[in-house]
C-alpha positions, 0 to 999 in steps of 0.5 A: 500500500504506496500511502500507508507506506508514505505515511510511516515514512513520514512518521518516521521522519517526525521521529528524527525531526523531533529529536534533532531539536534535543541537545545531546540526542542524535537525529542519525541514531533515531535513522538508524532505529526506524531503518531509513539511515543507510537509505537516507545516506545513499539519497543524500550522496546521490543528490548533492552529486547530482547537484554539483554535476548539475552546476558544473555541466550547466556553466560548461553547457554539457546538459543535464544528463549527468545531473539526471542520472544522480538525481534518479538514483535518489530514493524520492519515494522515501526521502520525500515523505521522511523529509516532509515528516522531519520538517513538519515535526521541527516547526511543531516540536520547536513550539511544544516540546522545547519548552517541556525539555526546558521545564522538566530538564532532569526527567527529559534527558533520563527518557532520551537516555533510556532511548540511547541506551537501548538503540546501541543494539542496532550499530553493535548488531549492523557490524555482524559477526564477532567484534575484534580487537580493532573494533572494540579499540575504535569504539572506546576511541569513539566514546571518548570522543563523544564524551569530550564533544559533549563535555564542551562548556555551554556558551552564552546565545549570541546574534550570529552573522549569517556567514556564521549561521551557514558555516555553524549548519554545515558542521551541524548536519554532519552531526545528523549523518553520524549516529550518536553525535547531536546537531543541536548539542553542536549548535548549543555548544557554539551558542547557536541553538537558541537563535536558531530555535527562535528563527524556527518559532519566528519563521525567520526565512532569511536566517533559515534560508542561509541555515539550509543553504549551509546544511546542503553544502554541508551534506554534500561535502561530508556524505560522500566521505561517510559513503565511502567508509561505510563501503570500505571501512564498514565494521570500523566505521559502525564500531565508531558509531557505537562509540560515539553514541556510548559517549554521548550519554555523558550529555544526558546524565539526568542531574547536570547544570552548566557547571557540570555533572551532578550527583543523583538527587531525591528523584532517583527512582522516577529517574530511573524508571524514565530510563527504563521507559526509554530502553522499553520503548526502543526494545519494543520498536526493535522488537517489532522490527524484528517480527516484521523482518521474519514475517517478510523472510517467511514470505519469501521462502514460501513464494520461492518454494511455490514457484516452477523451475523455470528451466526447460529440464524441469519437467524431466 
């Protein structure tokens, strides 16, 4: 059912867009959980190459055949619904979720920590086979890098000039395609989270247009590198992603303020329950996904067994 599939992909995009406004929570992680990560990465690479080819060949008068071939490789049936869902969720969540997170920071971080803890199984499973010493080593390095990144001191909000907006967006979007790294946290660390969230809520089209342009440039430059790594260094890359996700949990320690991490408070019990709730939520999604994949595999096996052998001597 194409329409039902479009709604499902839009819902996946909404989940990604919602968490992208939460510092410390990675949209790439959610893309991994809902099963669209590699499709989005491959399509983003084709789109970026298509835009580059269109610009280069258009200036040289060579036509747009090469660009068209790249554009045709984009999974538009998935990318468009996911994109619509993401944009819609960002607009809604900025107005609704952000005040809740600000009012209940401890509870929010506890819930999100549970989501990230449970989602670690996704890149671990994608590595495939038994982990070797090299994978463990790069995972540890990734965890150290993630912890260091999320330990950066927060800076005060500022009114950034538009070139700085574009530059920050280019780096923030790189975090979108790397599970475990939060683009919102990068904006927060450089003092641009508050003005960017305000621009979304106030519909500042100039600011948002420059931000999107910078994000597109950053995605075009970064996604090809990531694709190469996933193709040629897949196990190492996924192990690094796992480490980054583990290290990023530092940003989701429930008890913290601008001065750093704090000891657990009197609300320890409800916080633990929220962490477990987050774990259960992602665990449920993964169990449903596994059941769907098993049914799909069973249908394929039944279909293959029922199909007649097409070879001329099959009836002999």
